[in-house]
C-alpha positions as CSV (number, residue, x, y, z in Angstrom):
1,M,-0.1,-0.3,-0.2
2,A,1.5,3.4,-1.1
3,V,0.7,6.4,0.9
4,I,0.0,9.6,-1.3
5,L,-0.3,13.3,-0.3
6,V,-2.6,14.9,-2.2
7,V,-1.4,18.8,-2.0
8,E,-5.1,20.3,-3.7
9,D,-6.4,23.8,-2.3
10,E,-10.0,23.1,-4.0
11,L,-11.8,21.1,-1.4
12,F,-14.4,19.0,-3.5
13,I,-11.2,18.2,-5.8
14,R,-9.4,16.9,-2.8
15,L,-12.2,14.8,-1.0
16,N,-12.6,13.1,-4.8
17,A,-8.7,12.5,-5.0
18,E,-9.3,10.8,-1.4
19,S,-12.0,8.7,-2.2
20,L,-9.9,7.8,-5.7
21,I,-6.9,6.7,-3.7
22,E,-8.7,4.4,-0.9
23,E,-10.7,2.5,-4.0
24,L,-7.0,1.8,-5.2
25,G,-6.1,0.4,-1.7
26,H,-3.8,3.0,-0.6
27,A,-3.6,5.4,2.2
28,S,-3.9,9.4,1.7
29,L,-2.7,12.7,3.5
30,L,-4.6,15.4,2.5
31,A,-3.7,19.4,2.6
32,G,-4.9,22.1,1.5
33,D,-2.2,24.9,1.1
34,L,1.4,25.0,1.0
35,A,1.8,24.9,5.0
36,N,-0.1,22.0,5.6
37,A,1.6,20.3,2.7
38,L,5.4,21.4,4.2
39,I,3.4,19.6,8.1
40,H,3.4,16.3,6.3
41,L,6.3,16.0,4.5
42,A,8.5,17.3,7.5
43,A,7.2,14.7,9.2
44,P,8.8,11.2,9.6
45,H,5.6,9.1,8.3
46,Q,5.7,7.4,4.7
47,I,5.3,9.2,1.9
48,D,5.4,7.6,-1.9
49,V,3.7,10.0,-4.0
50,L,2.9,13.8,-3.9
51,F,0.4,14.5,-6.1
52,V,-0.1,18.5,-6.6
53,D,-1.9,21.2,-7.7
54,I,0.4,23.1,-10.0
55,R,-1.6,26.4,-9.6
56,L,-2.4,26.3,-5.9
57,H,-4.5,29.7,-5.4
58,A,-2.1,31.4,-2.8
59,V,0.7,31.4,-4.5
60,A,1.2,31.2,-8.6
61,L,3.3,27.9,-9.4
62,G,3.2,27.3,-6.1
63,G,3.4,23.5,-7.1
64,F,6.5,23.7,-9.0
65,E,8.4,24.9,-6.0
66,L,6.6,22.8,-3.3
67,A,7.3,19.6,-5.5
68,D,11.6,21.1,-5.6
69,H,11.4,21.3,-2.0
70,A,9.7,18.1,-1.2
71,I,12.2,16.2,-3.1
72,G,15.1,18.1,-1.5
73,L,13.0,16.5,2.1
74,R,12.8,13.0,0.5
75,P,15.1,12.0,-2.5
76,G,13.2,9.8,-5.0
77,L,9.1,10.8,-4.1
78,A,7.0,10.3,-7.0
79,V,5.3,13.5,-8.3
80,L,2.3,13.6,-10.0
81,Y,1.3,17.2,-10.9
82,T,-2.1,18.2,-11.7
83,S,-4.0,21.6,-13.7
84,G,-6.6,22.5,-15.2
85,S,-4.6,24.6,-17.5
86,T,-3.7,23.0,-20.7
87,L,0.5,21.1,-20.1
88,T,2.6,23.4,-21.9
89,D,6.6,22.6,-23.3
90,E,7.7,25.4,-20.5
91,M,5.9,24.1,-17.2
92,T,7.1,20.5,-18.4
93,K,10.7,21.9,-18.1
94,R,9.9,22.8,-14.5
95,F,8.8,19.0,-13.7
96,V,10.8,17.2,-10.8
97,P,13.1,14.1,-12.5
98,G,10.5,11.4,-13.1
99,G,7.4,13.5,-12.9
100,R,3.6,13.3,-14.3
101,F,1.2,15.0,-15.2
102,L,-2.6,14.6,-15.0
103,Q,-4.7,17.3,-16.4
104,K,-8.0,18.2,-15.2
105,P,-11.0,16.6,-15.3
106,Y,-9.1,13.2,-15.1
107,S,-11.4,10.5,-15.0
108,P,-10.8,7.5,-12.0
109,E,-9.4,5.4,-14.9
110,Q,-7.1,7.9,-15.9
111,F,-5.9,9.1,-12.2
112,E,-5.9,5.0,-11.7
113,S,-3.3,4.5,-14.9
114,S,-1.3,7.6,-13.6
115,M,-0.9,6.3,-10.0
116,E,0.0,2.8,-11.4
117,E,3.1,4.8,-13.5
118,L,4.5,6.3,-10.7
119,L,4.4,3.2,-8.4
120,G,5.5,0.5,-11.0
């Protein structure tokens, strides 16, 4: 069972991701903002995947900075970025090595496929 940290400022989307994660048999940690995400990342508990919205409302492009910081704290952490914005080359250049992207809105099947790719 993997542990997935969901960083999403939209409550409905965050809770939907939690439900999808549980349906896949994994555990989730939820954060609605950068501060709570950093608390989870600094804690000693297991985190296998960071599922992060690229454009958190409080900070423009906050998801990229959070992923960079997360990799510094937890080398080897898998990162799945998400956004309602169309993926651009400029965005892809900001991904951490091995980072993947899931376009919103996503289906449960797309979510499952993305998680399988990251978790092997």
